C-alpha positions as CSV (number, residue, x, y, z in Angstrom):
1,M,43.9,156.3,199.1
2,T,46.9,157.3,201.4
3,L,49.3,156.7,198.5
4,L,47.2,159.0,196.2
5,R,47.2,161.8,198.9
6,L,51.0,161.4,199.3
7,V,51.7,161.5,195.6
8,F,49.2,164.2,194.5
9,G,48.9,166.2,197.6
10,Y,52.0,166.0,199.8
11,A,54.7,165.5,197.1
12,P,53.9,168.7,195.2
13,W,53.8,170.7,198.4
14,L,57.1,169.2,199.5
15,A,58.7,169.9,196.1
16,W,57.7,173.6,196.6
17,Q,59.2,173.6,200.1
18,L,62.4,172.2,198.7
19,T,62.5,174.9,196.0
20,V,62.0,177.7,198.6
21,S,64.6,176.2,200.9
22,V,67.2,175.8,198.2
23,T,66.7,179.4,197.1
24,R,67.0,180.7,200.6
25,L,70.1,178.7,201.3
26,A,71.7,179.7,198.0
27,A,70.9,183.4,198.5
28,D,72.5,183.2,202.0
29,V,75.6,181.6,200.7
30,C,76.0,183.9,197.7
31,T,75.5,187.2,199.5
32,P,77.8,188.9,202.0
33,G,76.9,188.3,205.6
34,S,74.9,185.4,206.9
35,T,71.2,185.3,207.9
36,Q,71.6,181.9,209.5
37,R,70.4,181.5,213.0
38,P,70.9,177.9,213.9
39,R,68.4,176.4,216.3
40,I,67.8,172.9,217.7
41,V,64.3,172.1,218.7
42,K,62.5,169.0,220.0
43,L,59.5,167.9,217.9
44,S,57.0,165.6,219.5
45,L,56.1,162.6,217.4
46,R,53.1,161.7,219.7
47,D,50.4,159.7,218.0
48,L,52.3,159.2,214.8
49,T,52.6,155.8,213.1
50,D,55.9,154.5,212.0
51,L,55.1,155.4,208.4
52,E,54.2,159.0,209.5
53,V,57.4,159.3,211.5
54,S,59.4,158.1,208.5
55,V,57.7,160.5,206.0
56,L,58.0,163.4,208.4
57,T,61.6,162.9,209.4
58,S,62.7,162.1,205.9
59,S,61.0,165.3,204.6
60,I,62.7,167.4,207.3
61,T,66.1,165.9,206.5
62,I,65.9,166.3,202.7
63,T,64.8,170.0,203.0
64,P,67.9,172.1,202.8
65,G,68.6,174.0,206.0
66,T,67.0,171.4,208.3
67,L,68.2,168.1,209.7
68,V,66.8,165.5,212.0
69,L,69.6,164.8,214.4
70,G,67.9,161.8,216.0
71,V,64.7,160.3,217.2
72,S,64.2,159.4,220.9
73,P,62.2,156.3,221.8
74,Q,59.0,156.6,223.8
75,E,59.9,156.4,227.5
76,G,57.0,156.1,229.9
77,P,54.6,158.9,229.5
78,E,57.1,160.8,227.2
79,P,56.2,160.4,223.5
80,R,58.8,159.8,220.8
81,A,60.5,163.0,219.8
82,A,62.8,164.2,217.0
83,M,65.6,166.6,217.6
84,V,65.7,168.9,214.6
85,Q,68.4,171.4,213.7
86,S,67.3,174.4,211.5
87,L,69.7,176.9,210.0
88,F,67.2,179.6,209.8
89,G,64.8,180.6,212.5
90,E,64.1,183.8,214.3
91,D,63.4,181.8,217.5
92,K,62.7,178.3,218.6
93,E,58.9,179.0,218.5
94,S,59.0,179.9,214.8
95,V,61.0,176.9,213.9
96,H,58.7,174.7,215.9
97,A,55.6,176.2,214.2
98,D,57.1,175.5,210.8
99,L,57.8,171.9,211.8
100,E,54.2,171.5,213.1
101,G,52.9,172.8,209.8
102,M,54.9,170.0,208.0
103,R,53.5,167.5,210.5
104,A,50.0,168.6,209.8
105,K,50.6,168.2,206.0
106,V,51.9,164.7,206.6
107,L,48.8,163.8,208.7
108,T,46.5,165.2,206.0
109,A,48.3,163.0,203.5
110,T,48.2,159.9,205.6
111,R,44.9,160.2,207.4
112,G,42.9,162.6,205.3
113,G,41.5,166.0,206.2
114,G,39.9,164.8,209.5
115,H,43.2,163.5,211.1
116,R,41.5,160.4,212.5
């Protein structure tokens, strides 16, 4: 069931996100002046399985304009976290909100709508 949700639910959504990101990056490169506002944010990976971390971090990295710089291990009460660089973001909060949206899509694909 998870594989079906990944293939028929998450993959088309991710393909659309890739298209939007490529278009935005190409438009920025091909026009005078830059709209890039590079940001680095810390994205918590709390309660994610290894599969979910792999899907999420891979999805972030293949999306033009974003890159996972590294994943920190869980240390005591601090959960694992990914350090993510984004080329476009009005502020850290908006970048973080976009990443949390992707995280929610991954959870829906791997766990279903109820996020068990």
